[in-house]
N, C-alpha and C positions, 0 to 999 in steps of 0.2 A: 578510572586510572589508566594510563595508556601501557602499550608493551614495543617495542619496535616490531617495524613487519614480521619475519623470519616469526617470532610467535603470532602475532596473527592471525600468517598464514597458516601454520598447524590448525588454530582456530577453527580459521573455517574450513579443512578439510575434513577437523574432526566431526563437525556438525554437518557432512555436506549427505545427500544422496549417495546410497550402498544402492545395490541390485535389488533386494528385498526391503521390505521396511524397514522403514528405518527412526527410534525413537528420540523422538526430540527435546532437550535436554528441558526438564520446571515445565513440560506441560500437561493436557488433559491427555488420561489413562484411558482416552476412548479414540485418541487417533495414532491415523497410521499412516504412516508415509513413501510415498514412490515413486521414485524420481522418470518411470513411466507407466504404460499405462501396459503392462504384459504378465508373461503367467504365472505371476506372487503374486499378484494384487488378486488375478478370476481364482487363485490354489485358493487362499482366505477369506475373498466370501465365503466359495464353496463350502467352504470348514466351518465360517461362521453361522452356520446354523440359519440365518435370514429368505424370510420367505422373498421381500417383498424392499428393491434401494430404491433408492433417487438418485437421480443422478443430475446436478448443474453444473452448465458450461461456460466460462466466460464468450463476454460476446465475442472473440478475437477466433473462438472454437461453434459456434451456435451452428455454420452455417454443414460441419461434420458433426453435431451433438446426434443425428439418427444414424449416421452409423458407429460411432463408438455407443447408443445404446444397443445397436446389434451386435455388434464383438460381448459388450459385457451380459449380455440376454443367450448368444448361443455360446461362452464360454463359461457361463457359472448354471443356466438353468433358472437362476430367479424371474421372477416378472422387475421389471425394471420402470418407470415412471419417468420421464424425462421434462424437470422440471422448464417448462415455455420460456420466462424472462431470464436475461442474461443474470450472470454471476458476478457481484461484483468485485468480490472477496471473500476471503474467513471470517469474513465482520459479518457473512453475508449469508445464510443457513437456511434453506426451507423450513419455515415453519407449518407445524402440527396442521391448518386448513391444507396447506399447500401439498401438500407430499402424505394424505391420508393416507396409515396404516404403513407406512413404512417406517424400518428395521432397519438399516443403515444409511449412508447418504457416501455416496462416490463426490466428489471435487476434483475437480478436471485445471489444473493452470493455476492452483495457489500450494503454497505451505498453509500451515499450523499457526493459529496463533499463539503462544505459549501461554499468557495468562488468561485468554478466555475460558469458560469451561464451554463442553460442550453434553449438548441434547441427548444423541444420540452417539454411537461410533460411525466414525467418521473417517472415510478412507482416504485419500490425497494425496492424486496424482499430478510431482510439481511440468513434469512434461519437460525437463531437459531436455536443453540441444549442448551441442558439443558445439558446434561453430567452426571455425579456422580454429590452426593449430598459434596456439599465446605466442612460439615464435618468431611467427611470422607477422601478426601483429603488433609485437613490441618493435619487429624489424621498422615497420612505418610508421611508426606511434615516435621510434626515435627520431624519424626525419623530421618531425611537425614542429607547430612552434608550440607544444601543451608545458606548462610547469614540470622542473623535476619532482618536484614537491608534489603528489601527486596522491590528493585518495582515491579511493577504487568502491566506487557502488555497484552491484546489479538487481539485474532480477533475478527471481527466482529461478524464472528458465537455465543463465548462465550463470550460478551459483559456483557450479565446475571448473567455466575456468577463470576467476577469478586469485585461488593459488597461483595456479600455477605462470600468466600471467603476471601477477608481483614479481617470482623470481625472474621472470624472463624481464623484468624492466630496471630491477636491481641492479643486474648484469650490465646492463647496460646505462649508468649511468646516473636511474631513480635512485629515486622515494621515497616508494609507493604507504598505504600507509589503509589496513582496513580496518575500521571499529568495529566493537561487538553489541555495541550497540545497549535498550534495554530490555523489556522482560515481555514485548510485544513480536519484536524479533528473535524468529527461530535459527536464523543464524548471522552471523558475522560478515558483513558491508553486505547488506539483503536490504533492496529498499522497497519499503514500503506506502500507500498512498498517504496514510497519514500518520508515518511516524520515521523519519530521518534520523532515530539518533543514535546511529553508525558512525555516519559520517559526519552528527556531530562531535561525536568524540575527540574526531583528530585535526577536529577545524583550523588550533594552534599549531598545529606540525605541514600544512600546509597551504600553499600558493593556487591549489584548483581542486577541482574535481571530474574525476572520469565517469562516467557512466556507462557500463554494457548489456543492453539490449534493444529492441525496438519501438518502435514509437514515441511520442512524446508528454505521455503521461508524467511517468515516473521522472524524467530533466526536469520537469515544473515544478512539477514538489520541491526536488531538491533545489533548487535554485532561489526559491521561498523560505527555506528554510534555512543558505550557509549563505555566510556573505563571503562566497567566493563563486569565481567564473566555473562554468556546469560546460562541460564536453560531450556527444554523447556520443560510443561510435557501437555504429551494428556488426555485434560477432560474427553473422551470415555472410554479410557481401563485406564488412569490412571495413565500411565509410565511414568518416571522422567527420562530422558536423561540427557549423562554425557556434563557439557560445553561444549561450542565450541571452536575450537583454535584459538581463536583469532588473536592473537601472526600471527599464521603463515597466517591469511588469511592477514595480514594489509602488510607482507615479501616480500606476493607473489605479492598482489599489488603496493609493493616499487621499482619490481624488473620488474614487468613491466611500472614501469616511467622511469627507467633505463635506460630502454634496447631505447627508447627513446625522449632522451633526447637531441640529435646530430639532427633528424627530421627535415627539412627546410622547407616541403612539407604534410602540414596540413586540412583534411576534416572536416569541423563545421557539426555533423550533429543533421537536427533539422527536430523534426515531427511537422507534423499539427494539429492530434487531438487538440481537445477543450480545452480537462485537460493534456496539454504535452507540447505545444506554446510558446518557449521562444527565441522565433527568438532576440529579441531585446537584451539577452544573446550575442546571437549566434557572436551576431551588435559587439558588446563587447571583445568577446575572440579573432574573427578579426582584430579589430582594435591593444590588445592586444601582441596577433602576429606577425604581420607584423613592430609595433613597435622596436622587439624581431631579425629583419634583417627575418622570415618566411612569408613564403606562406601560406595563409589560402582561401581557396572554402567552401563557405555554402551551402551542402546538403540538399537536402527535401524530406520529405519522410510522407507515411501514417504507410505503416505496414515496416519493415528495417526485408529484406532476405539477408541475407551474401553474398548470388550470387551478388547484386545487385552494391558489392563492386567491387567485382573481376575485373581486373586489368583495375585501374587506378593509376593514374604517383601518386602515394602521399602515403607517407609512414608509415603515423597516423594516427588516429583520434579521436576529443573530442566529445564526443553528449549530448547534451545541452539536449535534450526527459528526457524516464527514465534512473534516474541514474542504475536501474539493468542491464540495456542492454549492458554496459561499466563491471560491480561488477558479471555477472550473467553469462551471454551469450557471454562474450567476446574471450574464444576459439574458437568459431565458424568464426567470421572473418578475413583472410586474412590480413589485419591489426592488431597494440593494437587499440584500444580501454578505452579510458579514460575520467573520467569522472571532469566535473568546477575543482573541486581542483583540481585533480593529474591532470591535464594539465599547470596548475598555478606553480604547483611544477615543473617540467619538464621544464617550461621557468627559474628560476629562480625567478618565484614570490612573492612566500611563499614558508615556508619551508614543508620539506618532512613531522616531527612528528612537534605534533604529530598531526595523518591523520583525516584528518577531512572528515565525509557524504555528500557527497549531498544530501542533505535534499531540495526538490519543495515546497518553503515557499504554 
């Protein structure tokens, strides 16, 4: 069900982060959400009665992990364990073995996944950033070649910018749309590496998409998910990228599929992460493969290293874990890796086009 942009903007504002902890509609009662690592977070950690917490950071904050750990330790008096490995997302909480004795988790740079259960109380610090004023960005976008019917999508750090930018663009003759998306998304307009249903929801109403954030990870995922041009705007610098070459991206995936259509022995990669566990799908794909006269083994992992697949008597793989393993990291592995929709195309069970992104529900 779609709404006009003003209603979409209000939706984004109502679910955005405030100065203190923010409940996420439909989310786990163990999730607490904060815009920044500030006094409200430290207060609530002290009040929680915890003795030991574990801190996890994304790759972009690893170099600051020691400083952030010290802030937590000095601000709360708690014992703080810092997880060495970078955190991929909210789907990637530390296991009990990684954080022995920890009674709560502090996750930096990510929002909770509302439909994902949490083992421990988890404090999500979204690391919100202001960026340049919305009116300045909109004035620069007005001078660009962007289509007027424009879908807006953003990283969690820039969720606060979506509603005001939509209003400023609308005042300049644009028709912006912000989709609410499915139950895996905490906010309207949010980009999640495995789920762009907010963008897909407004696809018939737009001629292109503008992603607000830094880096290429989310623009690439968005381009796989929607049959429209994707531009990226860095809210900090105001730099607007050229649209991604979606046709070239899809063409490379089709070539990968073509390489393995004759493969007889498949490995089905299934993650044990709480937020990536689709073993039911793994068994369903195994049955599909065997019905087509192929062999398939289900291989379970927590963190997948390309070296783990070296020397196996398998010709190709399909990953039912994060779709970005196949799309972003596939060239690092000794054999081609497909997503589930690509695997069904390789078996002849679905057409190659239109290309379908593996949306994690």
